[in-house]
All heavy atoms as an XYZ file, in Angstrom:
901
protein
N     121.445     83.150    107.706
C     120.616     83.778    108.702
C     120.309     82.726    109.778
O     120.094     81.562    109.466
C     119.312     84.275    108.066
C     118.315     84.784    109.055
S     116.684     85.167    108.365
C     117.106     86.392    107.169
N     120.287     83.186    111.001
C     119.999     82.275    112.122
C     119.145     82.963    113.170
O     119.194     84.188    113.320
C     121.312     81.797    112.749
N     118.367     82.156    113.865
C     117.578     82.589    114.999
C     118.031     81.761    116.200
O     118.505     80.624    116.037
C     116.076     82.337    114.779
C     115.504     83.100    113.623
C     115.192     82.440    112.447
C     115.272     84.447    113.716
C     114.651     83.131    111.367
C     114.740     85.153    112.652
C     114.422     84.494    111.471
N     117.894     82.316    117.377
C     118.274     81.616    118.610
C     117.036     81.427    119.454
O     116.233     82.345    119.601
C     119.331     82.402    119.370
C     120.642     82.431    118.625
C     120.853     83.328    117.577
C     121.652     81.528    118.922
C     122.041     83.331    116.874
C     122.848     81.520    118.209
C     123.025     82.422    117.190
O     124.198     82.411    116.481
N     116.871     80.222    119.992
C     115.745     79.902    120.864
C     116.273     79.286    122.145
O     117.394     78.756    122.175
C     114.736     78.952    120.181
C     114.121     79.588    118.948
C     115.387     77.630    119.819
N     115.477     79.387    123.188
C     115.863     78.773    124.461
C     114.639     78.141    125.109
O     113.508     78.434    124.743
C     116.495     79.811    125.395
C     115.508     80.784    125.962
N     114.923     81.769    125.198
C     115.012     80.909    127.199
C     114.114     82.475    125.961
N     114.127     81.978    127.177
N     114.898     77.245    126.050
C     113.811     76.589    126.747
C     114.355     75.532    127.685
O     115.561     75.436    127.917
N     113.446     74.731    128.199
C     113.814     73.669    129.135
C     114.555     72.547    128.398
O     114.334     72.309    127.221
C     112.564     73.106    129.795
N     115.431     71.890    129.122
C     116.157     70.742    128.572
C     115.394     69.452    128.871
O     115.963     68.428    129.253
C     117.571     70.694    129.142
C     118.417     71.864    128.707
S     120.069     71.893    129.421
C     120.860     70.612    128.439
N     114.081     69.496    128.698
C     113.193     68.370    128.937
C     111.884     68.661    128.228
O     111.588     69.800    127.882
C     112.956     68.175    130.424
N     111.097     67.626    128.004
C     109.787     67.805    127.422
C     109.733     67.432    125.955
O     110.731     67.106    125.323
N     108.517     67.448    125.432
C     108.257     66.992    124.067
C     109.009     67.813    123.026
O     109.622     67.254    122.096
C     106.755     67.028    123.786
C     106.399     66.460    122.438
C     104.888     66.221    122.322
N     104.614     65.444    121.142
C     104.133     65.967    120.017
N     103.872     67.253    119.951
N     103.899     65.203    118.972
N     108.944     69.147    123.104
C     109.623     69.985    122.121
C     111.118     69.708    122.102
O     111.708     69.521    121.043
C     109.361     71.471    122.418
C     110.088     72.407    121.464
C     109.759     73.872    121.709
C     110.289     74.332    123.036
N     110.099     75.773    123.249
N     111.717     69.645    123.262
C     113.150     69.376    123.377
C     113.494     68.022    122.774
O     114.460     67.897    122.003
C     113.580     69.462    124.830
C     115.031     69.141    125.073
C     116.019     70.029    124.689
C     115.393     67.957    125.684
C     117.365     69.750    124.918
C     116.732     67.654    125.914
C     117.709     68.552    125.534
O     119.029     68.257    125.748
N     112.725     66.992    123.093
C     113.003     65.655    122.581
C     112.871     65.598    121.067
O     113.684     64.966    120.387
C     112.093     64.606    123.251
C     112.413     64.387    124.713
C     113.876     64.017    124.980
O     114.464     63.256    124.180
O     114.429     64.502    125.973
N     111.842     66.242    120.510
C     111.683     66.270    119.058
C     112.838     67.007    118.386
O     113.349     66.574    117.342
C     110.345     66.906    118.671
C     109.106     66.074    118.954
C     107.844     66.908    118.721
C     109.093     64.810    118.110
N     113.260     68.102    118.970
C     114.406     68.835    118.422
C     115.663     67.983    118.444
O     116.425     67.973    117.477
C     114.622     70.150    119.192
C     113.538     71.189    118.977
S     113.711     72.635    120.050
C     115.143     73.437    119.346
N     115.894     67.254    119.519
C     117.076     66.396    119.633
C     117.039     65.262    118.605
O     118.065     64.900    118.046
C     117.199     65.783    121.030
C     117.353     66.758    122.150
C     118.647     67.355    122.440
N     119.771     66.575    122.856
C     120.991     67.080    122.774
N     121.199     68.279    122.296
N     122.010     66.394    123.186
N     115.869     64.694    118.384
C     115.737     63.572    117.446
C     115.875     63.985    115.993
O     116.517     63.291    115.217
C     114.381     62.888    117.632
C     114.205     62.129    118.915
C     112.779     61.643    119.095
O     111.982     61.626    118.168
N     112.448     61.276    120.329
N     115.269     65.109    115.629
C     115.172     65.472    114.218
C     116.254     66.421    113.720
O     116.611     66.372    112.552
C     113.791     66.072    113.922
C     112.685     65.083    114.164
O     112.786     63.946    113.752
N     111.650     65.511    114.855
N     116.676     67.342    114.557
C     117.676     68.360    114.196
C     117.253     69.247    113.022
O     118.064     69.917    112.411
C     119.044     67.734    113.912
C     119.628     66.931    115.059
C     119.928     67.831    116.240
N     120.350     67.054    117.380
C     121.537     67.168    117.966
N     122.406     68.045    117.529
N     121.824     66.434    118.998
N     115.958     69.214    112.700
C     115.385     70.112    111.695
C     114.039     70.590    112.239
O     113.400     69.879    113.013
C     115.169     69.387    110.363
C     116.470     68.955    109.702
C     116.220     68.400    108.323
C     117.503     67.930    107.687
N     118.491     68.943    107.463
N     113.632     71.781    111.842
C     112.353     72.286    112.319
C     111.759     73.268    111.319
O     112.443     73.713    110.399
C     112.519     72.970    113.681
S     113.431     74.526    113.603
N     110.512     73.577    111.522
C     109.896     74.694    110.823
C     109.615     75.758    111.888
O     109.579     75.466    113.080
C     108.603     74.262    110.122
O     107.701     73.716    111.027
N     109.468     76.979    111.443
C     109.213     78.080    112.382
C     108.277     79.086    111.742
O     108.133     79.131    110.511
C     110.518     78.753    112.826
C     111.259     79.393    111.689
C     111.005     80.697    111.309
C     112.241     78.676    110.996
C     111.697     81.277    110.251
C     112.927     79.246    109.949
C     112.648     80.548    109.576
N     107.640     79.862    112.584
C     106.741     80.932    112.142
C     106.785     82.019    113.186
O     106.757     81.754    114.386
C     105.322     80.384    111.990
C     104.320     81.374    111.453
C     103.622     82.181    112.523
O     103.612     81.757    113.686
O     103.092     83.251    112.196
N     106.931     83.237    112.725
C     106.928     84.397    113.627
C     106.071     85.469    112.976
O     106.150     85.675    111.765
C     108.338     84.931    113.830
C     109.244     83.967    114.556
S     110.932     84.574    114.705
C     111.554     84.194    113.085
N     105.238     86.123    113.775
C     104.424     87.173    113.196
C     104.364     88.389    114.113
O     104.643     88.310    115.305
C     103.007     86.672    112.873
C     102.317     86.053    114.076
O     102.084     86.755    115.067
O     102.030     84.862    114.001
N     103.983     89.487    113.474
C     103.782     90.747    114.184
C     102.345     91.162    113.899
O     102.009     91.547    112.772
C     104.742     91.846    113.670
C     104.456     93.176    114.362
C     106.196     91.428    113.858
N     101.454     91.041    114.895
C     100.094     91.509    114.677
C     100.099     93.044    114.706
O     100.646     93.658    115.614
C      99.318     90.934    115.860
C     100.347     90.666    116.906
C     101.646     90.437    116.202
N      99.534     93.649    113.679
C      99.534     95.106    113.574
C      98.216     95.730    114.023
O      98.220     96.733    114.711
C      99.846     95.531    112.140
C     101.183     95.010    111.576
C     101.305     95.338    110.105
C     102.355     95.577    112.375
N      97.127     95.113    113.611
C      95.800     95.647    113.976
C      94.742     94.622    113.601
O      94.921     93.852    112.667
C      95.509     96.960    113.262
N      93.649     94.639    114.336
C      92.494     93.807    113.947
C      91.444     94.770    113.419
O      91.265     95.871    113.955
C      91.982     92.946    115.116
C      91.000     91.919    114.583
C      91.412     93.785    116.221
C      90.794     90.740    115.499
N      90.778     94.374    112.349
C      89.823     95.258    111.715
C      88.477     94.562    111.563
O      88.406     93.460    110.998
C      90.338     95.680    110.336
C      89.459     96.680    109.643
C      90.014     97.128    108.305
O      91.216     96.915    108.050
O      89.245     97.674    107.508
N      87.438     95.194    112.083
C      86.078     94.692    111.899
C      85.459     95.459    110.738
O      85.392     96.691    110.758
C      85.253     94.921    113.162
S      85.870     94.006    114.587
N      85.004     94.734    109.716
C      84.450     95.346    108.522
C      82.936     95.122    108.566
O      82.432     94.073    108.174
C      85.075     94.732    107.262
C      86.603     94.827    107.344
C      84.560     95.415    105.995
C      87.350     93.978    106.334
N      82.232     96.120    109.125
C      80.796     95.975    109.416
C      79.976     95.664    108.180
O      79.119     94.772    108.200
C      80.279     97.241    110.090
N      80.221     96.384    107.065
C      79.398     96.183    105.865
C      79.557     94.774    105.255
O      78.671     94.273    104.591
C      79.683     97.260    104.803
C      81.107     97.292    104.258
C      82.068     98.108    105.085
O      81.698     98.584    106.188
O      83.218     98.251    104.643
N      80.663     94.126    105.546
C      80.895     92.757    105.047
C      80.699     91.706    106.130
O      80.830     90.510    105.865
C      82.315     92.642    104.479
C      82.545     93.510    103.273
C      83.965     93.346    102.770
C      84.229     94.263    101.593
N      85.604     94.154    101.123
N      80.442     92.178    107.360
C      80.330     91.280    108.512
C      81.545     90.344    108.581
O      81.407     89.131    108.709
C      79.022     90.490    108.474
C      77.805     91.375    108.611
C      76.547     90.590    108.768
C      75.390     91.589    108.944
N      74.261     91.014    109.579
N      82.712     90.953    108.473
C      83.946     90.186    108.434
C      84.973     90.811    109.367
O      84.875     91.981    109.739
C      84.511     90.156    107.009
C      85.382     88.952    106.743
O      85.744     88.243    107.713
O      85.738     88.708    105.578
N      85.944     90.024    109.754
C      87.032     90.466    110.608
C      88.339     90.018    109.965
O      88.433     88.905    109.449
C      86.926     89.854    112.027
C      88.102     90.263    112.891
C      85.617     90.243    112.681
N      89.327     90.890    109.975
C      90.629     90.527    109.445
C      91.736     91.080    110.334
O      91.530     92.075    111.041
C      90.820     91.000    107.985
O      92.012     90.418    107.440
C      90.917     92.516    107.894
N      92.860     90.422    110.315
C      94.028     90.850    111.082
C      95.050     91.431    110.103
O      95.339     90.830    109.071
C      94.638     89.668    111.832
C      95.927     90.000    112.581
S      95.753     91.173    113.936
C      94.973     90.176    115.163
N      95.573     92.584    110.421
C      96.703     93.166    109.676
C      97.969     92.641    110.347
O      98.101     92.728    111.575
C      96.659     94.691    109.711
C      95.359     95.283    109.234
C      95.088     94.942    107.789
N      93.746     95.410    107.425
C      93.029     94.847    106.488
N      93.478     93.784    105.844
N      91.831     95.308    106.190
N      98.878     92.076    109.572
C     100.049     91.424    110.162
C     101.218     91.388    109.190
O     101.062     91.617    107.986
C      99.706     89.994    110.581
C      99.353     89.114    109.403
C     100.336     88.400    108.736
C      98.038     89.026    108.944
C     100.012     87.607    107.632
C      97.717     88.248    107.862
C      98.713     87.540    107.206
O      98.393     86.771    106.124
N     102.366     91.050    109.714
C     103.555     90.697    108.945
C     104.019     89.357    109.507
O     103.986     89.141    110.718
C     104.657     91.750    109.129
C     104.249     93.122    108.622
C     105.258     94.188    109.004
O     105.806     94.171    110.098
N     105.492     95.117    108.094
N     104.486     88.467    108.623
C     104.807     87.115    109.055
C     105.973     86.551    108.245
O     106.078     86.811    107.050
C     103.565     86.259    108.864
S     103.803     84.518    109.196
N     106.837     85.802    108.903
C     107.853     85.006    108.207
C     107.701     83.557    108.639
O     107.341     83.274    109.780
C     109.300     85.495    108.462
C     109.528     86.882    107.903
C     109.660     85.434    109.924
N     107.955     82.657    107.706
C     107.885     81.215    107.965
C     109.055     80.579    107.258
O     109.561     81.096    106.257
C     106.585     80.639    107.397
C     105.331     81.207    108.020
S     103.880     81.051    106.959
C     104.164     82.376    105.797
N     109.508     79.457    107.778
C     110.605     78.786    107.103
C     110.978     77.480    107.755
O     110.286     76.984    108.649
N     112.079     76.944    107.279
C     112.647     75.732    107.838
C     114.074     76.018    108.259
O     114.702     76.946    107.745
C     112.612     74.572    106.829
O     113.338     74.963    105.654
C     111.192     74.194    106.463
N     114.580     75.212    109.188
C     115.917     75.456    109.707
C     116.552     74.170    110.211
O     115.866     73.225    110.567
C     115.859     76.477    110.861
N     117.885     74.174    110.217
C     118.657     73.122    110.866
C     118.927     73.563    112.301
O     119.225     74.735    112.561
C     119.987     72.904    110.140
C     119.802     72.336    108.747
O     118.843     71.577    108.530
O     120.620     72.659    107.866
N     118.848     72.625    113.247
C     118.998     72.922    114.665
C     120.405     72.545    115.126
O     120.861     71.428    114.895
C     117.982     72.123    115.501
C     116.548     72.472    115.075
C     118.190     72.357    116.993
C     115.493     71.532    115.641
N     121.070     73.477    115.797
C     122.357     73.206    116.449
C     122.225     73.585    117.910
O     121.924     74.740    118.240
C     123.489     74.036    115.813
O     123.552     73.758    114.408
C     124.824     73.736    116.463
N     122.431     72.621    118.801
C     122.395     72.904    120.225
C     123.735     73.490    120.637
O     124.791     72.973    120.289
C     122.094     71.635    121.030
C     120.688     71.172    120.845
C     120.389     70.203    119.891
C     119.665     71.718    121.583
C     119.081     69.786    119.703
C     118.347     71.308    121.394
C     118.062     70.338    120.451
N     123.687     74.577    121.397
C     124.917     75.267    121.810
C     125.352     74.781    123.184
O     124.523     74.457    124.028
C     124.684     76.770    121.831
C     124.174     77.383    120.515
C     124.074     78.895    120.645
C     125.062     76.996    119.337
N     126.648     74.762    123.380
C     127.245     74.314    124.636
C     128.352     75.288    125.049
O     128.843     76.053    124.234
C     127.825     72.897    124.497
C     126.823     71.827    124.113
C     125.778     71.564    125.180
O     126.036     71.821    126.361
O     124.680     71.083    124.815
N     128.743     75.232    126.306
C     129.894     75.955    126.808
C     129.855     77.453    126.565
O     128.817     78.108    126.750
N     130.987     77.986    126.144
C     131.124     79.440    125.940
C     130.216     79.949    124.827
O     129.692     81.058    124.905
C     132.578     79.809    125.650
C     132.821     81.286    125.524
C     132.295     82.118    126.690
O     132.432     81.695    127.854
O     131.748     83.214    126.443
N     130.008     79.134    123.791
C     129.121     79.543    122.704
C     127.692     79.729    123.209
O     126.998     80.671    122.847
C     129.163     78.512    121.568
C     128.397     78.938    120.344
C     128.494     77.946    119.194
O     128.750     76.751    119.442
O     128.279     78.380    118.055
N     127.261     78.835    124.084
C     125.930     78.926    124.692
C     125.836     80.161    125.574
O     124.870     80.925    125.489
C     125.676     77.653    125.510
C     124.337     77.592    126.205
C     124.251     76.260    126.951
C     122.983     76.031    127.659
N     122.931     74.722    128.332
N     126.830     80.373    126.435
C     126.821     81.541    127.318
C     126.834     82.836    126.531
O     126.109     83.782    126.844
C     128.014     81.503    128.271
C     127.963     82.546    129.353
C     126.790     82.359    130.289
O     126.690     81.333    130.959
N     125.899     83.324    130.348
N     127.599     82.880    125.463
C     127.669     84.070    124.611
C     126.318     84.341    123.960
O     125.876     85.495    123.879
C     128.741     83.892    123.546
O     128.783     85.000    122.683
N     125.632     83.288    123.495
C     124.313     83.476    122.877
C     123.300     83.991    123.898
O     122.478     84.858    123.579
C     123.841     82.165    122.270
N     123.350     83.481    125.116
C     122.460     83.977    126.172
C     122.712     85.463    126.396
O     121.768     86.275    126.434
C     122.636     83.186    127.486
C     122.118     81.760    127.305
C     121.930     83.880    128.648
C     122.462     80.826    128.453
N     123.963     85.841    126.535
C     124.305     87.243    126.778
C     123.948     88.147    125.605
O     123.366     89.213    125.795
C     125.798     87.379    127.099
C     126.171     86.761    128.431
O     125.282     86.550    129.274
O     127.364     86.457    128.623
N     124.292     87.727    124.391
C     124.110     88.572    123.205
C     122.684     88.627    122.699
O     122.193     89.689    122.299
C     125.016     88.090    122.070
C     126.478     88.348    122.304
C     127.323     87.879    121.144
N     126.956     88.584    119.931
C     127.028     88.024    118.729
N     127.415     86.795    118.568
N     126.693     88.735    117.655
N     122.016     87.476    122.637
C     120.722     87.422    121.961
C     119.524     87.385    122.889
O     118.434     87.792    122.506
C     120.667     86.226    121.013
C     121.757     86.278    119.971
C     122.724     85.283    119.927
C     121.836     87.307    119.068
C     123.737     85.320    118.983
C     122.853     87.361    118.126
C     123.797     86.369    118.081
N     119.695     86.887    124.088
C     118.561     86.835    125.019
C     118.570     88.032    125.968
O     117.590     88.758    126.074
C     118.559     85.512    125.790
C     118.472     84.249    124.942
C     118.570     83.004    125.809
C     117.199     84.244    124.113
N     119.673     88.223    126.662
C     119.724     89.291    127.664
C     119.786     90.687    127.044
O     119.309     91.647    127.638
C     120.912     89.077    128.606
C     120.820     87.786    129.407
S     119.296     87.605    130.376
C     119.555     88.830    131.639
N     120.313     90.831    125.861
C     120.401     92.143    125.212
C     119.105     92.551    124.507
O     118.980     93.658    124.030
C     121.538     92.151    124.176
C     122.916     92.119    124.806
C     123.178     93.352    125.643
O     122.945     94.489    125.211
N     123.675     93.155    126.852
N     118.144     91.660    124.474
C     116.905     91.897    123.737
C     116.058     93.017    124.340
O     115.422     93.782    123.617
C     116.101     90.609    123.676
C     114.865     90.739    122.854
C     114.217     89.413    122.645
N     113.011     89.588    121.855
C     112.191     88.637    121.565
N     112.425     87.420    121.957
N     111.116     88.878    120.863
N     116.023     93.114    125.664
C     115.161     94.094    126.331
C     116.005     95.062    127.155
O     116.980     94.653    127.786
C     114.157     93.402    127.254
C     113.255     92.434    126.515
C     113.456     91.045    126.637
C     112.240     92.898    125.704
C     112.630     90.158    125.952
C     111.411     91.999    125.020
C     111.629     90.650    125.156
O     110.828     89.773    124.464
N     115.622     96.324    127.203
C     116.386     97.295    128.012
C     116.499     96.882    129.479
O     117.523     97.099    130.106
C     115.573     98.591    127.870
C     114.781     98.435    126.622
C     114.504     96.955    126.479
N     115.446     96.235    130.019
C     115.449     95.858    131.435
C     116.485     94.787    131.762
O     116.918     94.670    132.925
C     114.060     95.345    131.852
C     112.969     96.383    131.750
C     112.370     96.512    130.339
O     112.823     95.837    129.400
O     111.430     97.309    130.198
N     116.865     93.967    130.801
C     117.796     92.864    131.088
C     119.218     93.106    130.586
O     120.103     92.310    130.856
C     117.273     91.545    130.474
O     117.126     91.699    129.059
C     115.958     91.143    131.109
N     119.444     94.191    129.863
C     120.763     94.427    129.252
C     121.899     94.474    130.274
O     122.996     94.020    129.984
C     120.740     95.714    128.435
C     120.002     95.526    127.158
C     120.138     96.676    126.212
N     119.252     96.404    125.077
C     118.436     97.274    124.554
N     118.374     98.501    125.026
N     117.663     96.928    123.545
N     121.657     95.007    131.438
C     122.713     95.130    132.449
C     122.356     94.367    133.734
O     122.959     94.604    134.777
C     122.974     96.607    132.763
C     123.349     97.386    131.530
N     124.541     97.226    130.890
C     122.656     98.293    130.818
C     124.582     98.010    129.823
N     123.440     98.668    129.762
N     121.416     93.455    133.618
C     120.966     92.688    134.781
C     121.970     91.591    135.112
O     122.430     90.851    134.245
C     119.597     92.076    134.505
C     119.005     91.370    135.676
C     118.535     92.082    136.774
C     118.906     89.996    135.700
C     117.981     91.437    137.867
C     118.359     89.330    136.784
C     117.896     90.068    137.859
N     122.344     91.490    136.383
C     123.311     90.485    136.854
C     122.552     89.202    137.200
O     122.230     88.948    138.347
C     124.061     91.039    138.073
C     125.187     90.126    138.497
O     125.674     89.314    137.665
O     125.591     90.204    139.673
N     122.293     88.383    136.172
C     121.491     87.172    136.367
C     122.360     86.002    136.859
O     123.594     86.060    136.800
C     120.757     86.792    135.072
C     121.690     86.372    133.950
C     121.966     85.022    133.720
C     122.284     87.314    133.112
C     122.813     84.627    132.708
C     123.138     86.926    132.096
C     123.401     85.578    131.900
O     124.245     85.192    130.885
N     121.712     84.937    137.286
C     122.412     83.741    137.784
C     122.968     82.962    136.582
O     122.251     82.233    135.923
C     121.462     82.852    138.571
C     120.973     83.449    139.848
C     120.104     82.440    140.590
O     120.466     81.272    140.744
N     118.952     82.902    141.047
N     124.256     83.080    136.331
C     124.868     82.431    135.182
C     124.817     80.904    135.267
O     124.861     80.231    134.241
C     126.297     82.918    135.007
C     126.308     84.422    134.653
C     127.686     85.000    134.595
N     128.295     85.211    133.312
C     127.801     85.862    132.261
N     126.594     86.349    132.330
N     128.484     86.015    131.164
N     124.666     80.357    136.473
C     124.578     78.904    136.613
C     123.321     78.344    135.968
O     123.243     77.160    135.673
C     124.661     78.496    138.083
C     123.480     78.939    138.927
C     123.641     78.527    140.363
C     122.438     78.991    141.173
N     122.555     78.642    142.574
N     122.328     79.193    135.703
C     121.100     78.732    135.046
C     121.349     78.283    133.612
O     120.568     77.508    133.061
C     120.024     79.834    135.082
C     119.525     80.167    136.487
S     118.915     78.723    137.392
C     117.467     78.330    136.431
N     122.435     78.712    133.013
C     122.757     78.293    131.644
C     122.918     76.775    131.563
O     122.619     76.160    130.546
C     124.019     78.984    131.172
N     123.369     76.163    132.643
C     123.586     74.707    132.657
C     122.290     73.931    132.482
O     122.315     72.808    131.963
C     124.281     74.294    133.955
N     121.164     74.501    132.878
C     119.891     73.792    132.777
C     118.959     74.419    131.742
O     117.751     74.122    131.722
C     119.183     73.715    134.165
C     119.997     72.876    135.122
C     118.916     75.108    134.713
N     119.507     75.274    130.890
C     118.730     75.927    129.844
C     119.217     75.466    128.479
O     120.418     75.485    128.210
C     118.863     77.467    129.943
O     118.425     77.889    131.243
C     118.053     78.163    128.886
N     118.290     75.037    127.634
C     118.625     74.662    126.265
C     118.702     75.940    125.434
O     117.808     76.798    125.504
C     117.531     73.736    125.707
C     117.721     73.339    124.234
S     117.049     74.502    123.010
C     115.325     74.529    123.343
N     119.776     76.093    124.691
C     119.907     77.183    123.744
C     120.258     76.565    122.402
O     121.208     75.761    122.320
C     120.995     78.198    124.168
C     121.121     79.311    123.131
C     120.672     78.788    125.541
N     119.502     76.900    121.374
C     119.740     76.327    120.050
C     119.780     77.433    118.999
O     119.068     78.429    119.101
C     118.652     75.326    119.687
N     120.644     77.223    118.023
C     120.706     78.116    116.870
C     119.922     77.437    115.745
O     120.157     76.270    115.419
C     122.149     78.337    116.430
C     122.284     79.244    115.221
C     123.729     79.558    114.835
N     124.542     78.357    114.738
C     125.556     78.061    115.577
N     125.871     78.863    116.576
N     126.238     76.952    115.416
N     118.960     78.163    115.179
C     118.199     77.674    114.033
C     118.780     78.334    112.785
O     118.606     79.525    112.562
C     116.706     78.029    114.163
C     116.006     77.627    115.464
C     114.533     78.002    115.383
C     116.175     76.157    115.752
N     119.527     77.554    112.003
C     120.138     78.077    110.778
C     119.114     77.908    109.650
O     118.767     76.777    109.274
C     121.432     77.327    110.457
O     122.317     77.444    111.572
C     122.112     77.910    109.228
N     118.647     79.005    109.124
C     117.544     79.025    108.153
C     117.971     78.346    106.856
O     119.023     78.672    106.289
C     117.074     80.464    107.897
C     116.003     80.515    106.821
C     116.559     81.098    109.200
N     117.127     77.424    106.378
C     117.378     76.748    105.105
C     116.361     77.170    104.041
O     116.615     77.030    102.845
C     117.343     75.220    105.268
O     116.110     74.819    105.862
C     118.490     74.750    106.141
N     115.200     77.681    104.447
C     114.218     78.258    103.524
C     113.422     79.315    104.281
O     113.248     79.207    105.498
C     113.298     77.194    102.919
O     112.422     76.685    103.900
N     112.952     80.325    103.553
C     112.257     81.441    104.191
C     111.220     82.007    103.235
O     111.485     82.188    102.051
C     113.270     82.541    104.561
C     112.782     83.729    105.351
C     112.428     83.303    106.768
C     113.853     84.800    105.379
N     110.012     82.247    103.761
C     108.973     82.954    103.012
C     108.388     84.012    103.926
O     108.542     83.943    105.149
C     107.852     82.004    102.527
O     107.229     81.416    103.669
C     108.399     80.913    101.615
N     107.696     84.967    103.335
C     107.088     86.036    104.115
C     105.709     86.357    103.556
O     105.441     86.107    102.370
C     107.963     87.284    104.091
N     104.861     86.895    104.425
C     103.505     87.264    104.009
C     103.090     88.473    104.843
O     103.445     88.578    106.002
C     102.559     86.087    104.249
C     101.151     86.307    103.738
C     100.318     85.049    103.889
C      98.935     85.295    103.365
N      98.104     84.093    103.456
N     102.318     89.360    104.214
C     101.792     90.524    104.928
C     100.328     90.724    104.570
O      99.873     90.333    103.491
C     102.568     91.823    104.630
C     104.020     91.718    105.053
C     102.466     92.207    103.182
N      99.588     91.304    105.473
C      98.223     91.759    105.241
C      98.153     93.171    105.802
O      97.944     93.344    107.008
C      97.203     90.833    105.889
C      95.770     91.301    105.643
O      95.530     92.184    104.831
N      94.840     90.687    106.340
N      98.395     94.153    104.932
C      98.459     95.536    105.394
C      97.243     96.350    105.023
O      97.022     97.411    105.553
C      99.710     96.208    104.831
C     101.044     95.585    105.227
C     102.199     96.287    104.537
C     101.228     95.607    106.733
N      96.453     95.895    104.051
C      95.273     96.666    103.625
C      94.111     95.716    103.404
O      94.276     94.513    103.390
C      95.578     97.464    102.367
C      96.013     96.640    101.195
C      96.427     97.524    100.019
N      96.941     96.726     98.945
C      96.222     96.083     98.038
N      94.911     96.177     98.049
N      96.779     95.368     97.096
N      92.948     96.291    103.174
C      91.731     95.487    103.023
C      91.847     94.587    101.794
O      91.923     95.053    100.674
C      90.513     96.407    102.883
C      89.214     95.601    102.864
O      89.258     94.394    103.153
O      88.181     96.205    102.572
N      91.897     93.283    102.054
C      91.913     92.325    100.957
C      90.736     91.371    101.036
O      90.667     90.394    100.337
C      93.229     91.523    100.993
O      93.331     90.837    102.210
N      89.793     91.661    101.938
C      88.614     90.825    102.100
C      87.595     91.211    101.051
O      87.243     92.384    100.903
C      88.013     90.987    103.529
C      86.782     90.138    103.683
C      89.059     90.660    104.568
N      87.151     90.250    100.282
C      86.169     90.534     99.221
C      84.816     89.946     99.547
O      84.691     88.967    100.191
C      86.647     89.954     97.893
O      87.901     90.514     97.565
């Protein structure tokens, strides 16, 4: 399993990724926030995945293909948009190959 990320080819995050070639990641989907008046508590309903990954920086045609397939195809508004392809030269695109994965959910009242 792999995830693709993009960003500037400069800055702290980029430099750390270049030095270490390993990372951790976390992605979540907030579903709802719930205020529990009788307990004077607040909880978030969510789904979350966390893990570790090896980083591979993409270049050339592989990089352009990832931009087209995974970034531009993500939203209906960008699927057929004729963007400036020269921007790929100054955009970092990396494949995060998952080495470990865990998941967590909070779908019902678990506050005691």
